[in-house]
N, C-alpha and C positions, 0 to 999 in steps of 0.2 A: 948806786945812789937813790933812793927815794927822796922826791922832793913833792912839796906842797905848797902851794901857791893859791892867793885869793882867788884867781880868777880858777881855777882846777875847783875851788869851794863851790863857787857860784855855778859853774856847769852840772856838778852832780847835784845840783839841787833839782834839773831836770831828770836825774833818773828815777824809775818809780821804787815806790818805797820797798818793793820786795828784795832791792840789791843792795847788799850791805858791803860798802866800800871798806876794804881791808887795808890795801894800800895804793897809791897812786904813783905810775911810773910815764916820765916824757921820753915819746920817742922824737928826736930830731935828727934829719939827714944831715945836718952841717956837724952834729956832733957836741952840740951843746946841751943834750939831756942825757938823759940814761941809756937809751938803746939810741941805736943809729938804723934799726930797720924795725919793722912790725913783727916780724915772725921770731926776731932774737928778744922781742918784748912780750910777745905771747908765749913762748916758751918758758920764758922765766914766771910769768904771772901764776897765782895759784885763783882759786875760784873766790870772786867777791873783788878783786882788783881791778882799776880803772887805768885806761893807756890814754895818756893825752896825746895825740899826735899832732904834730905842729905843722904849717904849711909847708909845700912841698909835693914834688911826684915822688912816689914810693914804686920803683920798678922791681916787683918781686913777687911770687905767689906764696900766699900765705895759707899754711894750712893749721887750723887752731886742735887743741887739744881739750881734754873733756874737762872743762872749766867755765864756770860762769864769768864772762866778763864783760866789761861796758868800753866800747873805743868813743874817744871823743874828739873830732876833729874841729879844726878852725873855720868850716863852712864849706860846703859843697863849692868845687871849683876851686879851693883853694888846698886842702888836703886830700891828696890824689892818691888812690892806690892802682896802678895799672899794671896787668901780668905782663908774664915775659914767654910764655909757654902755650902750647896748646891746653893745658889745665886750667880750670878756674884761677880766676887772680884771689880769689876767697874760698876755702872749703873747708866743711863741717864733717868730717867723716864718721862720727860716732852713731851708732843708730839705736842708743837707749833711749826711748822716748823722755825718761826722765832728766837727762843730761845731753849736752850741755845746754846752756843758755847764753846767747850774746846779743849784746843790744849795740848798734852802729850808729852814733849820732854824727850829723854834719859834716858830711864827708863824700867824694866822690868816688864808685868803686869802678872800673873801665877793665872791659875785657883787652887780651891781649891783641898784637897784630895777627897772629897766628890760629887765635881760639876765638869761640863765640860764649862763652860761658863768663860772666862777671863774679856771680855769687850761687854756690851751691851747697847742699848741706843731706844729709840722710836721713837723721832723727834729731831729736829737740826744738829748741824752737829759736828763731832769729826774728831779732826788732830792729826796723829802721825809721829813724826819725830825720826829719831834713836832710835828705839823703840822694844824689844822685846815681843811678846804677844804671851802665851803657853797658849793654849784653844783656843776655840769659841771666835769670835772676830765679832761683826757685829747688823745693824738696824733688829729691831725684831717687827713684827706686822706690820697694813697695814698703818702707816700716813706717813708723809714725812722723811724721814733719810737719810744722806747723811755722807761720811767719805772721808779723804785723808790719804794717807799712804807713807811715804818715805823714803829712806833707814832703813827701818825696815824689821822684819822676823816676821811669821806668821803662826802658823801650820793649823788654820781653818777660814778662811773669810765667813761669810754666811751673805749676805747682802739682806733683804728681805723687800723692802720698794717701792716707785715711787719716791726716791731720786735720787742721784748721787753718784760714787763712782771714785776716783782717785789715781793711783796705781803707783809710780815712782822708779825703784831700790831698788825692794822689793824680798826678797827670801819667797815662800808663797807654802804651803801644800796644801788642797783642798780648791777651793773658788767657792762658789755658790753666781750667782748675777739672783735675781727672784723680777718682779715685783707685780703689785697687780692685781689679778683677781676679776671681781665683773659681778653684774647681770646687765645687758644691759637693757634700756628701750624698751619695746616690746617683749623681752624674748630674750635668748642667753646667752654666755658670752662674755665679754669684758674683755681689759688688759690696765692696766696705768703703764706704760713701767719702768724700772731702766737703767740707764745709766752707762756705765761703763768704763772709759778710762787705758790703763795700757801699762806703755813704759819701757824698757830695766830689764823687771823683769822676775823670774824665776816661775813656777807653776808646781805641782806635776800633778794638774788637774783642769780643770776650766769648768763651768756648767751655761748656761745661758737659763733663762724660762721666758717668757715675760720682756726679757731684751736687751740690744743692747750693745756689747763689740767692742771697739776701741783697736786695739793692733798694738804696734810699738816695733820691735826689740826684743819681748816678747821668753821665751821658754818655752812652755808650752808642758808637758807629755801627755795629753787628753783633746782634747777640744769637750763638747758635746753640741747641740745646740736642744734646746726645743720650745714650742709650743710660737708662734709672737717672735721670738727671730731672733738676727742677731749677725753676727761677720764681720767685719772689718778689714784686717790686712794688714801690711806692713811691710817685713823683719823680720818676728816672724819664728821660728822653732816651730813645732808641732810634738809629736810622733804619734798621730793619730788623726782622726775627725770624728763624729760619730753623729748621729739624727736618732730620732724615730718622728719626727713630722716636719711640714712644717718650712723652714727655709730659710735665704736668708745669704747666703756666698762669700763674696769677699775678694779675697786674692791677693795680689800683691808682688810680689819678694819671696815669702816663699817658705820653705821645708818642706814637710811633711814626715818622716822618717819611717811612717809605712801606714797603710790603710787610704783612705776617703772610709766611709761606710754611706750612706744618705739613710736613707728608708723614705721619706716624707709623712705623713698621713694626709690626705686634709678633711676638715670638714668645718662647716660653720664660714665665716668670715676669714677662713685662708687658702684662695685656690690659695694662690701664691707661688711658690716655684722659687728661685733666686739662681744662681752659677754665677761668673764672677771668672775668675783665669787668671793672666797674668804673665809671666815670673817667674813661680813658678816650683820645683822641686818637684816631689810625687816618693818616693823609693818602696812604696808597690802598693796595687791594688786601682783603682778610682773607685767605685760601687756605681750606682743609681737605685734602686727598688723602684719605685714612684706607689701609689697606692693610689685610690679614695675611700671613705667609705661613703661621703655622697653627695658632689658637683656636679652639673650637667655639670659645665664649669671650671673645674680646669685647670690652666694656668702656665705653667713651662718656664722657660728661663735659658738657659746656654750658658756662651760666654767662650770660651778656646781659648787663644791667646799667642803663644810662650812660650809652655810651656813643659817640658821632665819629661814624665812619662816611669819610668823604669819598672813596672809592667803592669798588665793589665786594660783594661777601658769596664767594662760591663754596660750599661747605659738601662735598661729597663725602659722607660714611657709608661706603657701599659694603663694607665686610665685616660691618660693626653689629654685631646681632641684639644688642641692647643698648642702643643710646639713650641716654638723658640731656635732653636739650632745651634749656631756658633761654628764651630772650624776650626781654621786657624793655620799654622805656628807650628803645635805641632810635638814632636818626641814622640811615643810610642812604645815602646822596646818589648811590650809584646803583647798580641792579644786585636782586638778591636772589641767590639760588640754592637751597638745601634738600640734599638727596639720600633716602636711606632705602634699604631693602627689605630691611625686617620690620615685620610686624609687630616685634617687641617693646619696639622703642616710646620714649616716654617724651612724647613733645609739646612745649607751650612758647608759642610764640603771640604774644598779644601787646597791645598798646605801643607799639612802633610808626616808626613814619618811614615807609620802602619808596621813598622819594624816585627811585628808579624802576620798581615794581618789584613783584615776588615771583617768584614760581617755586613750587616743590613736587618732590615725587608721590605718587600715590600711594605709599606706605606711610605717609605721615599722617596721624590721626587729625580729627576735625576739633584740633585746638589750636587752630590758628586762626585768631580773630581780633576783631576790635582796633586793627590797623589802619592808617591811612597813607594814601599816595599822592602827596601834596607837598608845595614848597616849603619849609620851614620856617622861612623870612628870617635867614640869618643877619647880622647888621651890617657884616662885610667880609664874607666868605673869601674874596680874591686878595684880600690885603691878612688872613690869617684870622681874623674877627669871626669866630663861630656862636658867639652870644646870639640871642634870640632876639627879635623886633618882641616889644611887649603884646601885641595883637597876633603874635605867631599863634598856627594851631596847635604847636607844641607845647604852649605854656600852658600847664595845670592839666594836662590830659594823658599822662604817664600812668601805669596801673597803681601807683602808690599815691595818685594827685599831684606829685612833681611836676617838672618839666620832663620832655624827651629831652635826649642828650647828654651830653657831659658838662654844659654851659647852661646857667639860668637866663634872666633877661638881662640884656645889656644895653638896648636903647629903646628907645620911643618907637612908634609906628610911621614906618617912611613909605608903607606899600599906598599907591594911590587906590582906592576903591569906587571904579565907576558906578555910578546909578543906574540902578535899573527899574521898571516898571513891574507889577505883579504883573500882569500879563506878559514880560520877557520870561521873567522867574518862571513861570508856569512853564512855557515853551521848552526850558531847557529840560522836563522831566517827563516829557512826552513822548 
């Protein structure tokens, strides 16, 4: 029997406009609805139908049909689906990229006592809103598979497909985004990339391989960047960033609380290594150790503008034949060292404050100039305040007339200036 209640009508207002609600069925484990189990309701429903799943714990493994369905629970922690075998608690086996589409709202989905997977799917698209997902969740295999996660919590997200993932306002344990590797015509390995966008979410860790991540105002414990992968972030905070493969990293207004440790390995079809950072703060060290294994002409590009580095910079690009290196308007509190063996590189490092000193190899051209090596006079670096006193030598002295570092003036001058006679000043330069 089909039922339509005022509560159902209210809940359906939350469903995206592309969903057409043909019929609504109530799932109630006590027998007061249309179906006692979720599986029986899924088997009966057709495209466009909605399942209202009442509070309770449903012990079953659900396999969906090739339909567009909407599931609406009565709140995470209240409506619970828990698997009973080593199989996923919910599985969508279809591999057609156009079907099916499942929308799951206000529910908890838990893995079973004998299995690790909570929700898996092979193709199509699954959306979660205000859900609690305990166990592995994600697309599997090599077809197209995509997912949206909003206002939800996940313990383990694993998207392995050439689809797309959207994450907004979520709490995530570990997250892995992996595209599909395949044999390229004529030999070699190629990649169909997975794309992921994340905003205002918190991750214990994120790893991308054959994938691209766009991050906005996220908090990430550790970011790992693998082969054929990239991360572009704005306003996000990272505990640390590392890679052992070629990567593209673009950070704007970000904070890295630990180290950036990039060890790109260049091989066929992945001979580009690209780093751009603007207005960022790195509390640890920034290390690059580039190594060429198979390419004759690996290519490296680094652009650092208006950043504050509180640790050391050690950039050894010993096996990159044509590095392009821009470093302007930065403050480096620790030691700075960059080394190249190639004479074909294009290096400009000007108008920086290398507080801990600067050293570089003989292959670096004479385009390292107008740098200073003095105390930048920050307002309170021990307390995490890296703004500048208004009498700082870094104020207004960057290459573009702005301030060096990622912060402007934050306080008045507190540095005591010792009066000196003209004779004393002259002795300093003899």
